[in-house]
C-alpha positions in Angstrom: 0.0 0.0 0.0 1.3 3.4 -0.9 1.7 6.2 1.7 2.4 9.7 0.7 4.3 12.2 2.8 1.2 13.8 4.1 -0.2 10.5 5.4 3.1 9.7 7.1 3.1 13.1 8.8 -0.5 12.5 10.0 0.5 9.2 11.4 3.5 10.6 13.2 1.4 13.4 14.6 -1.2 10.9 15.9 1.5 8.8 17.5 3.2 11.9 19.1 -0.1 13.1 20.5 -1.5 9.7 21.6 -2.6 9.5 25.2 -3.0 6.2 27.0 -6.5 5.6 28.3 -7.3 5.6 32.0 -8.1 1.9 31.8 -4.7 1.1 30.2 -2.8 3.1 32.9 -4.8 1.5 35.7 -4.1 -2.0 34.3 -0.4 -1.2 33.8 -0.1 0.1 37.4 -1.8 -3.0 38.8 0.4 -5.3 36.7 3.5 -3.4 37.8 2.6 -3.8 41.4 2.1 -7.6 41.0 5.5 -7.9 39.3 7.1 -6.0 42.2 5.5 -8.3 44.7 6.6 -11.5 43.2 10.3 -11.4 44.4 9.1 -10.1 47.8 6.7 -13.1 48.3 9.4 -15.5 47.1 12.1 -14.4 49.5 9.6 -14.6 52.4 10.1 -18.3 52.1 13.8 -17.8 53.2 13.1 -15.6 56.2 13.5 -17.2 59.6 12.1 -16.5 63.1 14.1 -14.6 65.6 14.0 -13.4 69.2 10.5 -12.2 70.2 8.9 -14.6 67.8 9.9 -17.3 70.3 9.2 -15.1 73.3 5.6 -14.0 72.5 4.7 -17.3 70.9 5.8 -19.4 73.9 2.4 -19.3 75.8 0.6 -20.2 72.6 3.0 -23.2 72.0 2.3 -24.4 75.6 -1.4 -24.2 74.9 -0.9 -26.1 71.6 1.1 -28.9 73.2 -1.4 -29.3 76.0 -4.6 -29.1 74.0 -3.4 -29.7 70.4 -6.2 -27.6 69.1 -7.2 -24.0 68.6 -8.9 -23.6 72.0 -5.7 -24.6 73.7 -3.7 -22.1 71.6 -6.2 -19.3 72.3 -6.0 -20.0 76.1 -2.2 -19.6 75.9 -2.5 -16.5 73.9 -5.0 -15.0 76.4 -2.7 -15.8 79.2 0.2 -14.0 77.5 -2.0 -11.0 76.8 -3.0 -10.8 80.4 0.5 -11.4 81.8 2.2 -8.9 79.4 -0.5 -6.3 80.1 0.3 -6.4 83.8 4.1 -6.7 83.5 5.4 -5.1 80.3 3.1 -3.2 78.0 -0.6 -2.4 77.3 -0.7 -3.1 73.6 -3.2 -6.0 74.0 -4.1 -6.5 70.3 -0.5 -6.5 69.2 0.4 -9.0 71.9 -2.5 -11.2 70.8 -1.3 -11.3 67.2 2.4 -11.6 68.1 1.5 -14.6 70.3 -0.2 -16.2 67.2 3.1 -16.4 65.3 2.7 -19.4 62.8 5.9 -20.7 64.4 3.6 -22.3 67.0 2.4 -24.8 64.5 5.8 -25.4 63.0 8.8 -23.5 61.5 7.6 -24.3 58.0 4.6 -22.1 58.5 6.5 -18.9 59.3 6.1 -17.7 55.8 2.3 -17.3 56.2 2.7 -14.8 59.0 4.9 -12.6 56.8 2.5 -12.9 53.9 -0.4 -11.8 56.2 1.6 -8.7 57.1 2.2 -7.8 53.4 -1.5 -8.4 52.6 -2.6 -6.3 55.5 -0.5 -3.4 54.4 -1.6 -3.5 50.8 -5.2 -4.1 51.7 -5.1 -1.1 54.1 -3.7 1.1 51.4 -6.2 -0.1 48.8 -9.2 0.3 51.2 -8.2 3.8 52.3 -7.5 5.0 48.7 -10.9 3.6 47.6 -12.7 5.4 50.4 -11.0 8.7 49.4 -11.2 8.4 45.6 -14.5 6.7 45.1 -16.6 7.4 48.2 -15.4 11.0 48.8 -14.4 12.3 45.4 -16.7 10.1 43.3 -13.9 9.0 41.0 -14.0 6.0 38.7 -12.4 2.6 39.1 -9.6 3.4 36.8 -8.4 6.4 38.8 -8.9 4.4 42.0 -6.9 1.3 40.9 -4.1 3.5 39.5 -3.6 5.5 42.7 -4.1 2.3 44.8 -1.3 0.4 42.9 1.1 3.3 42.8 0.7 4.2 46.5 1.0 0.5 47.6 4.2 0.2 45.6 5.5 3.4 47.2 5.0 2.2 50.8 6.3 -1.3 50.2 9.3 -0.5 48.0 10.6 2.4 50.1 10.0 0.9 53.5 12.4 2.3 56.1 13.7 -1.0 57.4 12.0 -3.9 55.6 13.9 -6.6 57.5 11.9 -5.7 60.6 8.8 -4.6 58.8 8.1 -7.4 56.3 10.4 -10.3 57.1 10.2 -10.5 60.9 6.8 -11.5 62.1 7.0 -10.0 65.6 8.3 -6.6 64.5 6.2 -6.5 61.3 2.8 -7.3 62.8 3.3 -4.9 65.7 3.9 -1.9 63.5 3.4 -2.5 59.7 0.5 -4.9 60.2 -1.2 -2.6 62.7 -0.8 0.3 60.3 -2.7 -1.8 57.8 -5.5 -2.4 60.3 -5.5 1.4 61.0 -6.0 2.2 57.3 -8.8 -0.4 57.1 -10.5 1.4 60.1 -10.1 4.8 58.6 -11.6 3.6 55.3 -14.7 2.3 57.1 -15.0 5.5 59.1 -14.8 7.6 55.9 -17.4 5.4 54.2 -19.7 5.7 57.2 -19.3 9.5 57.4 -20.3 10.0 53.8 -23.8 9.1 54.8 -24.8 6.8 51.9 -28.1 5.0 52.2 -28.4 1.3 52.9 -29.2 -0.3 56.3 -27.3 -3.5 55.7 -24.3 -1.7 54.3 -24.1 0.8 57.2 -24.8 -2.0 59.7 -21.9 -4.0 58.4 -19.6 -1.0 58.3 -20.5 0.0 61.9 -19.8 -3.6 63.1 -16.5 -3.6 61.1 -15.5 -0.2 62.5 -16.1 -1.4 66.1 -14.0 -4.5 65.6 -11.2 -2.6 63.9 -11.4 0.1 66.6 -10.8 -2.6 69.3 -7.8 -3.9 67.3 -6.1 -0.6 66.5 -6.7 1.0 69.9 -4.6 -1.9 71.4 -1.8 -1.6 68.9 1.6 0.2 69.2 1.5 3.8 70.4 2.5 5.3 67.0 -0.5 3.7 65.3 -2.9 4.0 68.2 -2.2 7.7 68.8 -2.2 8.7 65.1 -5.4 6.8 64.4 -7.1 8.4 67.4 -6.2 11.9 66.1 -7.4 11.1 62.6 -10.6 9.7 64.1 -11.2 13.0 65.9 -10.4 15.0 62.8 -13.0 13.0 60.7 -15.6 13.7 63.4 -14.8 17.4 63.7 -14.6 17.9 59.9 -18.0 16.1 59.5 -19.6 18.3 62.2 -18.2 21.7 61.3 -17.4 21.6 57.6 -19.9 19.2 56.1 -22.6 19.3 58.8 -23.2 15.6 58.3 -24.9 14.8 61.6 -26.2 11.4 60.5 -22.8 10.3 59.3 -21.3 11.5 62.5 -23.7 9.5 64.6 -22.7 6.3 62.8 -19.1 6.9 64.1 -20.1 7.1 67.8 -20.1 3.3 68.5 -16.7 2.9 67.0 -15.4 6.0 68.8 -16.7 4.6 72.1 -15.0 1.3 71.6 -11.7 3.0 70.5 -11.7 5.4 73.5 -12.1 2.5 76.0 -9.5 0.4 74.2 -7.0 3.2 73.9 -7.4 4.0 77.6 -6.8 0.4 78.6 -3.7 0.4 76.4 -2.3 3.6 78.0 -3.3 2.7 81.6 -1.8 -0.8 81.6 0.3 -1.4 84.8 2.9 -3.0 82.5 3.8 0.4 81.0 5.0 1.7 84.4 6.7 -1.6 85.1 8.6 -1.5 81.8 9.6 2.1 82.3 11.0 1.3 85.7 12.8 -1.8 84.3 14.5 0.4 81.6 15.5 3.0 84.1 13.0 5.7 82.8 15.3 7.0 80.0 12.5 9.0 78.3 11.6 12.6 78.2 8.8 14.5 80.0 5.5 14.6 78.1 5.8 18.3 77.0 9.5 17.9 76.1 8.6 14.8 74.0 5.9 16.7 72.1 8.3 19.6 71.4 11.2 17.4 70.3 8.8 15.4 68.1 8.8 18.3 65.6 12.6 18.4 65.7 12.7 14.7 64.8 10.0 15.1 62.2 11.8 17.8 60.3 15.2 16.1 60.6 13.7 12.9 59.0 11.5 14.6 56.4 13.8 14.5 53.4 15.1 11.1 54.4 11.5 9.8 54.3 10.8 11.5 51.0 13.8 11.5 48.6 14.0 11.8 44.9 12.2 8.5 44.1 9.1 9.6 46.1 9.1 12.8 44.1 9.1 10.8 40.9 6.3 8.7 42.2 4.2 11.8 42.9 4.8 12.9 39.4 3.6 9.6 38.1 0.4 10.1 40.1 -0.2 13.6 38.8 -1.9 12.7 35.5 -4.6 10.6 37.1 -5.0 13.0 40.0 -5.6 15.8 37.5 -8.2 13.7 35.8 -9.8 12.9 39.1 -10.1 16.4 40.5 -11.3 17.9 37.2 -14.6 16.0 37.5 -15.3 15.8 41.2 -18.0 17.8 43.0 -16.1 17.8 46.2 -15.0 21.2 47.4 -11.3 21.5 48.4 -11.7 24.1 51.2 -8.9 25.6 53.3 -6.1 24.0 51.4 -3.5 25.5 53.7 -4.9 23.6 56.7 -4.2 20.1 55.5 -0.4 20.4 55.1 -0.2 22.0 58.6 -2.3 19.2 60.1 -0.3 16.6 58.2 3.0 17.7 59.6 1.6 17.7 63.1 0.2 14.2 62.7 3.4 12.9 61.2 5.3 14.4 64.1 3.2 12.6 66.7 4.8 9.4 65.4 8.0 10.3 67.4 6.3 11.2 70.7 6.0 7.7 72.1 9.6 6.8 71.5 10.8 10.1 72.8 8.6 9.7 75.9 9.6 6.1 76.6 13.2 5.8 75.2 14.5 9.4 74.9 15.1 9.1 71.1 13.2 9.1 67.8 12.6 5.4 67.7 14.0 2.0 66.7 13.9 0.9 63.0 10.6 -1.1 63.3 8.9 1.9 64.9 10.2 4.2 62.1 8.6 1.9 59.6 5.2 3.0 60.8 6.2 6.6 60.9 7.4 6.6 57.3 4.2 4.9 56.1 2.2 7.6 57.7 4.3 10.3 56.0 4.1 8.6 52.6 0.3 8.2 52.7 0.0 11.8 53.8 2.1 13.0 50.8 -0.4 11.3 48.5 -3.4 12.7 50.3 -1.9 16.2 50.2 -1.1 15.9 46.6 -4.7 15.1 45.7 -6.1 17.8 47.9 -3.7 20.6 46.9 -4.0 19.8 43.2 -7.8 19.7 43.6 -7.7 23.1 45.3 -5.5 24.6 42.6 -7.7 23.2 39.9 -10.9 24.6 41.4 -9.3 28.0 42.0 -7.9 28.2 38.5 -10.5 26.3 36.6 -11.4 29.3 34.4 -7.9 29.8 33.2 -6.8 28.3 29.9 -3.6 26.8 31.3 -5.6 24.4 33.5 -8.7 24.1 31.4 -6.8 22.6 28.5 -7.7 19.1 27.4 -4.1 17.9 27.8 -4.3 18.5 31.5 -7.9 17.4 32.1 -7.3 14.1 30.4 -4.1 12.0 30.5 -0.7 13.2 29.6 0.8 12.3 26.2 2.5 8.9 26.0 6.0 10.3 26.0 5.6 11.8 29.5 5.8 8.3 31.0 9.1 7.2 29.4 10.5 10.5 30.7 9.3 9.7 34.2 10.8 6.2 33.8 14.2 7.7 32.9 14.0 9.9 35.9 13.2 6.9 38.1 16.3 5.1 36.6 18.5 8.1 37.3 17.6 8.0 41.0 17.2 4.3 41.4 20.5 3.9 43.1 19.7 6.4 45.8 19.1 4.6 49.1 15.5 4.8 50.4 16.5 3.3 53.7 19.7 3.2 55.9 21.0 -0.2 54.8 20.2 -1.0 51.2 18.2 -0.4 48.0 14.6 -1.0 47.0 12.8 -4.0 48.4 11.8 -5.8 45.2 15.3 -5.4 43.7 17.0 -6.6 46.9 14.6 -9.6 47.1 15.4 -10.5 43.5 19.1 -10.0 44.0 19.4 -12.2 47.1 17.2 -15.0 45.6 19.1 -14.8 42.3 22.6 -15.0 43.9 21.5 -17.8 46.3 22.4 -15.8 49.4 18.8 -16.0 50.7 18.8 -19.8 50.1 22.1 -20.3 51.9 20.9 -18.1 54.9 17.8 -20.3 55.2 19.9 -23.5 54.9 22.1 -22.3 57.8 18.9 -21.9 59.9 17.7 -25.4 58.9 21.1 -26.8 60.1 20.6 -25.1 63.4 17.1 -26.3 63.6 18.2 -29.9 63.2 20.5 -29.5 66.2 17.8 -27.7 68.2 15.4 -30.6 67.7 18.1 -33.2 68.4 19.2 -34.8 71.7 22.2 -32.6 72.4 21.4 -30.2 75.3 24.3 -27.8 75.0 24.7 -26.2 71.6 27.2 -23.7 70.3 26.5 -22.4 66.7 28.7 -20.7 64.3 27.6 -17.2 63.3 25.5 -16.8 60.1 28.0 -16.7 57.2 25.3 -15.3 55.0 23.4 -12.3 56.2 21.3 -10.7 53.5 20.3 -7.4 54.9 16.7 -7.6 53.6 15.8 -10.7 55.7 18.5 -10.8 58.3 17.3 -9.4 61.6 19.9 -10.6 64.1 21.6 -13.5 65.8 22.4 -14.7 69.3 25.7 -14.1 71.2 28.3 -16.0 73.1 26.4 -15.8 76.4 23.9 -18.6 77.2 20.6 -17.9 79.0 20.5 -14.4 77.6 18.3 -12.7 75.0 17.6 -14.8 71.9 19.7 -17.6 73.3 17.4 -18.0 76.4 14.3 -17.9 74.2 15.7 -20.7 72.0 16.6 -22.7 75.1 13.1 -22.4 76.5 11.4 -23.1 73.2 13.4 -26.3 72.3 14.1 -27.5 75.8 17.9 -27.0 75.8 20.3 -26.3 78.7 22.5 -23.9 76.9 22.5 -22.2 73.5 25.1 -19.8 72.3 26.7 -18.4 69.2 30.5 -18.4 68.9 32.3 -15.1 68.4 33.9 -14.3 65.0 37.2 -13.5 66.6 
């Protein structure tokens, strides 16, 4: 077939100006997320239990050995929750889930606990984004799925310390998992506050919000405090800005449950006992609040970085499409960033109050997730406010902005991502999926797991005194720690108690 020059020029022009559809972008984002998750799920098979996994799971194991059924396990878990609440900390729901470590049923089931944490995090992100994009802004499924997938990839790939967030059950469920529950709770509250009709729908949401309130109120103090403050904000905003009294009344049962649970968490005798045992190293309450802002600003760029900026640019086309059609009014746009910084800063208060510093890595996982989600929420709100304020101007009313960007924008963003891909998003390594692929591909993860299995054979053997060689393979992504040369201490003691040994230690490398 013959093509003249004019036809060729028209074809080139069409190709240059082609814009991918919202459905195509949403599908690509979802597929991209699935691809990123494959190596993460694969390397979870090579992760091994450590320290508090054996400590918190011990009562459940005793219940399992005595009863050999779920009631026996639950009796052991309840005893651990009760004992720990009185002697160490008030986080009753975290203690409950930490006690249910799959290690109780066998070391081969440890993987399923880690997968549960990952699904909780992604499910929480998906639910919260759906509530904001669909229920509040009345966006379409394409916009919702795109923002869900990109945001989920953001919080997973750039996790502050993934070894203690995704690949260690105890540290992961206590912080990352509970943040997932918190986002599920907030999603249910937003849906309830919107005041949509349907008795069955609202009844189920009220029941779900009450159960989730009970769980989140008894979680770590970063998650519990931040969720309580967001809960209050939703109620105040509903009452003052939207005057949605019916929606507000639907939140009362969950707020009542949350208040009682949060009080029980804070008032636990174990909190005082723990502070005394640690020598009260923390700050006074007012000092902790003031220093929390210092910590917040000092970590702000560390938690953002160039890759996060690129991700926010990737989100921009779909956000523009979303806000250009919504009937939601983006009022007081200056207030949200101020509120967000204050909420983010509260993530440091509990560690400053109890420990005197900003927090251990597993705590900072939760703080960083809060910051990342707030960045996405602020981007949507501020872009929406700018759009509504400038809607009459040609520069924002143009079809190129109201729809999707031209196709070549996305390769440009991909190049930007490649340019910054070697920047470290956390203190110890690179992005989670790449690291997972690397350690699986090189065999380091496999060798690390084999070392654990060799130890396990000895722990289940007849020898009562064991001295292990240190792990020769320590892939940073899944390696949490090891014992030391001193029997009856720390991780060594927990292994002795779990496997019935007289002495367990790890030889020094010297």
